[in-house]
C-alpha positions as CSV (number, residue, x, y, z in Angstrom):
1,M,3.5,15.1,30.4
2,R,5.6,11.9,30.5
3,K,9.3,12.6,30.0
4,T,10.9,10.2,27.6
5,V,14.5,10.4,26.2
6,L,14.7,10.4,22.4
7,A,17.8,8.4,21.6
8,S,18.9,10.7,18.8
9,G,20.7,13.9,18.3
10,N,19.0,14.5,14.9
11,A,17.2,17.8,15.1
12,G,14.9,17.0,12.1
13,K,13.9,13.7,13.7
14,L,13.2,15.4,17.0
15,R,10.9,17.9,15.3
16,E,8.9,15.2,13.4
17,M,8.5,12.9,16.4
18,T,7.7,15.7,18.8
19,A,4.9,17.0,16.5
20,I,3.3,13.6,16.4
21,L,3.8,12.4,20.0
22,R,3.4,15.6,22.1
23,P,-0.4,15.5,21.8
24,L,-0.3,12.0,23.3
25,G,1.2,13.4,26.5
26,L,4.8,12.4,25.7
27,E,7.5,15.0,26.2
28,L,10.6,14.0,24.2
29,I,14.0,15.1,25.4
30,A,16.9,14.8,23.0
31,Q,19.7,12.7,24.5
32,S,22.2,15.4,23.5
33,A,20.4,17.8,25.9
34,L,21.3,15.4,28.7
35,G,24.9,15.0,27.6
36,I,24.4,11.5,26.3
37,D,26.5,10.4,23.3
38,S,25.3,8.0,20.7
39,P,26.5,4.4,21.1
40,P,28.1,2.5,18.2
41,E,25.4,1.1,15.9
42,T,26.7,-2.5,15.6
43,G,23.4,-4.2,14.7
44,T,22.8,-5.8,11.4
45,T,19.1,-4.9,11.3
46,F,17.0,-1.8,11.9
47,L,15.5,-3.4,15.0
48,D,19.0,-4.3,16.4
49,N,20.1,-0.7,16.2
50,A,16.9,0.8,17.5
51,L,17.2,-1.4,20.7
52,I,20.9,-0.6,21.1
53,K,20.2,3.1,21.1
54,A,17.1,2.9,23.3
55,R,18.8,0.8,26.0
56,H,21.9,3.0,26.0
57,A,19.8,6.2,26.5
58,A,17.7,4.6,29.2
59,R,20.8,3.4,31.1
60,A,22.5,6.8,30.9
61,S,19.4,8.8,31.8
62,G,17.4,6.6,34.2
63,L,14.3,7.5,32.1
64,P,12.2,5.6,29.6
65,A,13.7,5.9,26.1
66,L,12.4,5.9,22.6
67,A,14.7,5.2,19.6
68,D,14.2,4.6,16.0
69,D,16.5,3.3,13.3
70,S,15.6,4.1,9.8
71,G,17.2,4.0,6.4
72,I,16.5,3.7,2.7
73,E,16.8,0.6,0.6
74,V,17.3,0.9,-3.2
75,D,16.4,-2.1,-5.3
76,A,19.0,-1.4,-8.0
77,L,21.7,-1.5,-5.3
78,E,20.5,-4.8,-3.8
79,G,19.0,-3.1,-0.8
80,Q,21.8,-0.7,0.0
81,P,22.4,1.5,1.9
82,G,20.0,0.0,4.4
83,V,21.2,0.0,8.0
84,Y,24.2,2.0,6.8
85,S,22.1,4.9,5.4
86,A,23.4,7.4,7.9
87,R,27.1,6.6,7.1
88,F,26.8,5.5,3.4
89,A,29.6,8.0,2.4
90,G,31.7,7.1,5.5
91,D,31.6,7.6,9.3
92,G,30.6,11.2,10.1
93,A,29.3,11.9,6.7
94,S,26.7,14.6,6.3
95,D,23.2,14.2,4.8
96,A,24.4,15.9,1.6
97,E,27.4,13.7,1.3
98,N,25.3,10.5,1.8
99,L,22.7,11.8,-0.7
100,H,25.3,12.6,-3.4
101,K,27.0,9.2,-2.8
102,L,23.7,7.5,-3.5
103,L,23.2,9.5,-6.7
104,E,26.7,8.6,-7.9
105,E,26.0,4.9,-7.4
106,L,22.8,5.3,-9.5
107,H,24.2,7.5,-12.2
108,D,23.6,5.0,-15.0
109,V,20.3,3.6,-13.7
110,P,17.2,4.9,-15.6
111,S,14.3,6.3,-13.6
112,E,12.1,3.3,-14.2
113,F,14.6,1.0,-12.3
114,R,15.1,3.3,-9.3
115,Q,12.5,1.7,-6.9
116,A,13.3,2.4,-3.2
117,R,11.7,2.4,0.2
118,Y,12.3,4.0,3.5
119,H,12.1,1.8,6.6
120,C,11.6,2.8,10.2
121,V,11.7,0.6,13.3
122,I,10.7,2.2,16.6
123,A,11.7,0.7,20.0
124,F,10.6,1.9,23.4
125,V,12.1,0.7,26.7
126,R,10.8,1.5,30.2
127,R,14.3,0.9,31.6
128,H,17.5,-0.3,30.0
129,E,17.0,-4.0,30.9
130,D,13.3,-4.0,29.7
131,S,12.7,-7.5,28.4
132,Q,9.4,-6.5,26.7
133,P,10.2,-3.4,24.6
134,I,7.3,-2.0,22.5
135,V,8.3,-2.2,18.9
136,A,6.8,-1.1,15.6
137,H,7.8,-0.9,11.9
138,G,6.8,1.3,9.0
139,T,7.7,1.5,5.3
140,W,7.3,4.2,2.7
141,E,7.5,3.1,-1.0
142,G,8.8,5.2,-3.8
143,R,11.8,5.8,-6.1
144,I,15.0,7.8,-6.3
145,A,14.9,11.0,-8.3
146,L,17.5,12.0,-10.8
147,E,18.5,15.1,-8.8
148,P,17.7,16.7,-5.5
149,R,14.6,18.8,-5.2
150,G,13.1,20.7,-2.2
151,S,14.5,22.1,1.0
152,G,12.4,20.4,3.7
153,G,12.9,17.1,5.5
154,F,16.4,15.6,6.1
155,G,18.4,12.6,5.1
156,Y,17.6,11.4,1.6
157,D,14.3,13.3,1.4
158,P,15.4,15.6,-1.4
159,I,15.9,12.6,-3.8
160,F,13.0,10.3,-2.5
161,L,9.9,10.4,-4.7
162,P,7.0,8.8,-2.7
163,A,4.7,6.6,-4.7
164,D,1.6,8.5,-3.6
165,A,3.0,12.1,-4.0
166,H,3.8,14.5,-6.8
167,G,7.2,15.6,-5.6
168,T,10.1,14.6,-3.4
169,A,9.7,14.0,0.4
170,A,11.6,17.3,0.8
171,E,8.9,19.2,-1.1
172,L,6.0,17.9,1.0
173,D,4.2,20.0,3.5
174,P,5.6,18.9,6.9
175,A,2.1,18.2,8.2
176,L,1.4,15.9,5.3
177,K,4.7,14.2,5.7
178,N,3.9,13.6,9.4
179,Q,0.9,11.6,8.2
180,I,2.4,9.4,5.5
181,S,6.1,8.9,6.0
182,H,7.7,5.6,7.2
183,R,8.3,7.2,10.6
184,A,4.6,8.3,10.8
185,Q,3.5,4.8,10.0
186,A,5.8,3.3,12.5
187,L,4.7,5.8,15.2
188,R,1.0,5.1,14.3
189,A,1.6,1.4,14.8
190,W,3.6,2.1,18.0
191,V,0.8,4.3,19.5
192,A,-1.7,1.6,18.8
193,A,0.4,-1.0,20.6
194,A,1.4,1.3,23.5
195,R,-1.8,3.3,24.1
196,T,-3.3,1.0,26.7
197,E,-0.1,-0.1,28.4
198,L,1.3,3.4,28.7
199,D,-2.1,5.1,29.2
200,L,-1.5,7.6,26.4
201,E,-3.9,10.5,25.9
202,A,-6.4,10.6,23.1
203,T,-5.2,12.5,20.0
204,G,-6.6,13.6,16.7
205,T,-3.4,12.9,14.8
206,T,-4.5,9.5,13.6
207,P,-7.6,9.0,11.5
208,T,-10.6,7.6,13.4
209,T,-12.1,6.0,10.3
210,R,-10.1,3.4,8.4
211,G,-10.4,3.4,4.6
212,N,-12.1,0.8,2.5
213,L,-10.3,-1.7,0.4
214,F,-12.0,-2.8,-2.9
215,V,-10.6,-5.9,-4.6
216,L,-11.5,-6.4,-8.3
217,A,-10.7,-9.6,-10.1
218,A,-11.6,-11.1,-13.5
219,P,-10.5,-13.5,-16.2
220,S,-8.1,-12.0,-18.7
221,G,-10.1,-10.1,-21.3
222,A,-13.2,-9.3,-19.2
223,G,-12.5,-5.6,-19.3
224,K,-11.4,-5.2,-15.7
225,T,-8.6,-2.6,-16.5
226,S,-10.9,-0.4,-18.5
227,L,-13.6,-0.6,-15.8
228,V,-11.2,0.3,-13.1
229,K,-9.9,3.3,-15.0
230,A,-13.4,4.6,-15.5
231,L,-14.3,4.0,-11.9
232,L,-11.3,6.0,-10.7
233,E,-12.2,8.9,-13.0
234,R,-15.7,9.1,-11.7
235,M,-15.0,8.5,-8.0
236,P,-11.9,10.7,-7.5
237,R,-11.4,9.8,-3.9
238,L,-10.6,6.2,-4.8
239,Q,-6.9,5.5,-5.4
240,M,-5.4,2.6,-7.4
241,S,-2.6,0.5,-5.9
242,V,0.0,-0.1,-8.6
243,S,1.2,-3.7,-8.6
244,H,4.7,-5.1,-9.2
245,T,5.3,-7.5,-12.1
246,T,8.0,-9.4,-13.8
247,R,6.4,-9.5,-17.2
248,P,7.8,-7.3,-20.0
249,R,6.5,-3.8,-20.3
250,R,4.2,-3.2,-23.3
251,P,4.9,-0.3,-25.6
252,T,2.0,1.8,-24.3
253,E,2.8,1.2,-20.6
254,E,4.8,3.3,-18.2
255,D,6.7,2.1,-15.2
256,G,4.9,3.2,-12.1
257,R,1.6,3.8,-13.9
258,E,0.3,0.4,-15.0
259,Y,2.9,-1.6,-13.0
260,Y,6.3,-1.4,-11.4
261,F,8.3,-3.6,-13.7
262,I,11.0,-5.5,-11.9
263,G,13.2,-8.7,-12.4
264,V,12.5,-12.1,-11.0
265,P,15.4,-11.9,-8.4
266,E,14.1,-8.6,-7.0
267,F,10.5,-10.0,-6.9
268,E,11.6,-13.0,-5.0
269,R,13.5,-10.8,-2.5
270,L,10.4,-8.8,-1.8
271,V,8.4,-12.0,-1.3
272,A,11.0,-13.3,1.1
273,E,11.0,-10.0,3.1
274,G,7.2,-10.1,3.4
275,Q,6.8,-6.9,1.4
276,F,3.8,-8.1,-0.6
277,L,0.2,-8.2,0.6
278,E,-0.5,-10.7,-2.1
279,H,1.5,-12.3,-4.9
280,A,0.8,-14.9,-7.6
281,R,2.1,-16.4,-10.8
282,V,-0.2,-15.6,-13.8
283,F,0.7,-16.8,-17.3
284,D,4.4,-17.5,-16.4
285,N,4.8,-14.0,-14.9
286,L,4.8,-12.9,-11.2
287,Y,2.5,-10.2,-9.9
288,G,2.4,-8.7,-6.4
289,T,0.8,-5.8,-4.4
290,A,3.0,-3.8,-2.0
291,R,1.8,-4.2,1.5
292,G,3.2,-0.9,2.8
293,F,1.3,1.4,0.4
294,V,-2.0,-0.3,1.0
295,E,-1.7,-0.3,4.8
296,E,-0.6,3.3,4.8
297,R,-3.4,4.5,2.7
298,L,-6.1,2.6,4.7
299,A,-4.7,3.9,8.0
300,R,-5.0,7.5,6.7
301,G,-8.7,6.9,5.9
302,G,-8.2,6.6,2.2
303,D,-10.0,4.1,-0.1
304,I,-8.1,1.8,-2.4
305,V,-8.8,-0.3,-5.4
306,L,-6.8,-3.4,-6.1
307,E,-6.9,-4.9,-9.7
308,I,-5.7,-8.4,-9.2
309,D,-6.5,-12.1,-10.1
310,W,-8.5,-14.5,-8.1
311,Q,-5.4,-16.0,-6.4
312,G,-4.3,-12.6,-5.1
313,A,-7.9,-11.8,-4.1
314,R,-8.0,-14.9,-1.9
315,Q,-4.8,-13.9,-0.2
316,V,-6.0,-10.3,0.4
317,R,-9.3,-11.6,1.9
318,A,-7.3,-13.8,4.3
319,A,-5.1,-10.9,5.4
320,M,-7.8,-8.2,5.4
321,P,-11.2,-9.9,5.9
322,D,-13.1,-6.6,5.8
323,C,-12.2,-5.9,2.2
324,V,-15.0,-5.7,-0.4
325,S,-14.4,-8.2,-3.3
326,I,-15.9,-7.9,-6.7
327,F,-15.6,-10.4,-9.6
328,I,-16.1,-9.2,-13.2
329,L,-17.7,-11.6,-15.7
330,P,-17.8,-11.3,-19.5
331,P,-21.2,-11.7,-21.1
332,S,-20.0,-14.7,-23.2
333,R,-16.9,-16.6,-24.2
334,E,-17.2,-15.1,-27.7
335,A,-17.0,-11.6,-26.2
336,L,-14.0,-12.6,-24.1
337,E,-12.2,-14.0,-27.2
338,K,-13.0,-10.8,-29.2
339,R,-11.6,-8.6,-26.5
340,L,-8.4,-10.6,-26.2
341,R,-7.8,-10.5,-30.0
342,S,-8.7,-6.8,-30.2
343,R,-5.9,-5.9,-27.8
344,A,-3.3,-7.1,-30.3
345,T,-0.7,-7.6,-27.6
346,D,-0.6,-11.4,-27.5
347,S,0.2,-14.2,-29.9
348,P,-2.5,-16.7,-31.0
349,Q,-1.0,-19.3,-28.7
350,V,-1.1,-17.0,-25.7
351,I,-4.7,-16.0,-26.5
352,A,-5.7,-19.7,-26.7
353,R,-4.1,-20.3,-23.3
354,R,-5.8,-17.3,-21.8
355,L,-9.2,-18.6,-23.0
356,R,-8.5,-22.1,-21.6
357,D,-7.5,-20.6,-18.2
358,A,-10.4,-18.2,-18.1
359,V,-12.8,-21.1,-17.4
360,G,-10.9,-22.0,-14.3
361,D,-10.6,-18.4,-13.2
362,M,-14.4,-17.8,-13.6
363,S,-15.2,-20.9,-11.5
364,H,-14.1,-18.9,-8.4
365,W,-16.9,-16.3,-8.7
366,R,-18.6,-17.7,-5.6
367,E,-15.7,-16.6,-3.4
368,F,-16.5,-12.9,-4.0
369,D,-18.9,-10.5,-2.3
370,Y,-20.3,-9.2,-5.6
371,V,-20.3,-10.2,-9.3
372,V,-20.7,-7.6,-12.1
373,V,-21.4,-8.7,-15.7
374,N,-19.6,-6.5,-18.2
375,D,-22.2,-6.8,-21.0
376,D,-22.6,-3.0,-21.3
377,F,-19.6,-0.9,-20.3
378,E,-21.5,2.1,-18.9
379,R,-23.9,-0.1,-16.9
380,A,-21.0,-2.1,-15.5
381,V,-19.2,1.1,-14.4
382,A,-22.4,2.3,-12.8
383,D,-22.7,-1.1,-11.0
384,L,-19.2,-0.7,-9.5
385,M,-20.0,2.9,-8.4
386,T,-23.2,1.7,-6.7
387,I,-21.2,-1.0,-4.8
388,V,-18.5,1.5,-3.7
389,A,-21.1,4.1,-2.7
390,A,-23.1,1.5,-0.7
391,H,-20.0,0.9,1.4
392,G,-19.7,4.6,2.1
393,A,-16.6,5.2,0.0
394,G,-15.8,7.8,-2.6
395,E,-17.5,10.9,-3.9
396,V,-19.7,10.0,-6.9
397,V,-19.5,12.0,-10.1
398,P,-23.0,12.1,-11.5
399,L,-23.5,9.6,-14.4
400,A,-26.4,9.3,-16.8
401,I,-27.4,5.6,-17.2
402,P,-28.4,4.8,-20.8
403,G,-32.2,4.2,-21.1
404,G,-32.8,5.5,-17.5
405,R,-32.4,2.0,-16.1
406,P,-31.2,1.8,-12.4
407,A,-27.6,0.7,-12.1
408,S,-28.4,-1.7,-9.3
409,A,-30.4,-4.2,-11.5
410,D,-27.2,-5.5,-13.1
411,I,-25.4,-6.4,-9.9
412,L,-25.2,-10.1,-9.0
413,S,-24.1,-11.5,-5.7
414,G,-21.7,-14.4,-5.2
415,R,-22.8,-15.2,-1.6
416,S,-25.1,-12.4,-0.3
417,L,-25.6,-8.8,-1.1
418,L,-24.9,-7.7,2.4
419,R,-21.6,-8.9,3.9
420,D,-22.1,-12.1,5.8
421,S,-18.8,-12.2,7.6
422,P,-19.3,-11.8,11.4
423,S,-16.4,-9.3,11.5
424,S,-17.5,-7.2,8.5
425,T,-19.3,-3.9,8.6
426,A,-22.6,-3.5,6.8
427,P,-23.0,-0.8,4.2
428,R,-23.8,2.6,5.7
429,D,-27.0,3.2,3.8
430,R,-29.9,1.2,2.4
431,G,-28.4,1.2,-1.1
432,A,-27.0,-2.3,-0.8
433,E,-30.3,-3.7,0.0
434,R,-31.7,-2.3,-3.2
435,L,-29.1,-4.4,-5.1
436,A,-30.8,-7.6,-3.9
437,A,-32.8,-7.9,-7.1
438,G,-30.3,-10.1,-8.8
439,R,-30.5,-11.0,-12.5
440,P,-32.4,-14.3,-13.2
441,E,-30.0,-15.1,-16.1
442,L,-27.1,-15.7,-13.8
443,A,-27.5,-19.5,-13.8
444,P,-27.6,-19.9,-17.6
445,L,-24.9,-17.3,-18.1
446,L,-22.5,-19.2,-15.8
447,E,-23.5,-22.5,-17.3
448,R,-22.4,-21.1,-20.7
449,L,-19.2,-19.6,-19.4
450,L,-18.0,-22.5,-17.4
451,A,-19.1,-25.3,-19.7
């Protein structure tokens, strides 16, 4: 075992990090066990403080040192407490005092505006003057609860509601938390960076198979949202990534379900901090996909669906070339207009603008791996299920196709049915090859839609 000083006296943090790193051959020794005090955390960023702590522990012990600096940012408090999370209620404050101070600051903020995220930066130094520390960063998206729940974890865990969980971080099973938390993500990234250089042992604590990312785009009114909802119901292992938007919430929508509804200043702050995997302006409103949630889910081997526009899809393909992109086309302009008017959510002027912009949106169909025509809802859902299954993702709930017609016959291809990128992975079965019988009406259909 390689002895390494953990530059922290936090017992909960020692338990979490030991559980993850011990199988790699790292034996963590708390600095308090060596009589090493914590240095003043004078940095203005999580990285600054992590390096201060790691270099101090390495200098005092003569051993390699691992440190992390973590904290929670709350959007309604303009990013506070941030680097001051451990002393939000004052120097020497307990976890309970910090937690209750945060709840007091948010006493008049409704639940839909309590978005927050944990950050963790890990820094490892071989010696105190190490000029090339190994550094990694992880985030965990969620929101602040109205009151504490659960007895596990530490820090702000009893009031942190992760976006991908049904309770607070303090209510999670410790083994699950060690897979999905901000610290777990940072450690996973750190292990990936340090494995070769430090000759770390193999471990089963990180997934060997990365999840699949499916990107669905369409012009407004093509039925994309309804198709995605049905796809998620019939392939339960798929998970939707909920986007952020600055547009007003509709009466039937719920914050955190359809979108996270935020203001323009907060959206611009997230853009500046690189928190979005993609973002775009659509019909005078801003939309963005949180990077942390997507990267976390994929790293755990989970499959994700993004429902975005063509601009966002282009950004995602640039950042994650192995994603599977699908474009949804309506059967006609008349069908598109009928769907827009039937929603009864937009004015006639907005509908007219959406119809005008739809032509430009549909002209980008060639950029996508697959194209599905939504002329029959059940067949279109079956098409999507066939694409997802062909890429080895999801567990299909059996579906009867009307008329007994094979789902694959409705699937069109923007470039080629099999991924043609040198870096991409071919589908795991022969199902994708059976999709190659494209529809001959593609050319006249596109001519009518794009005219």
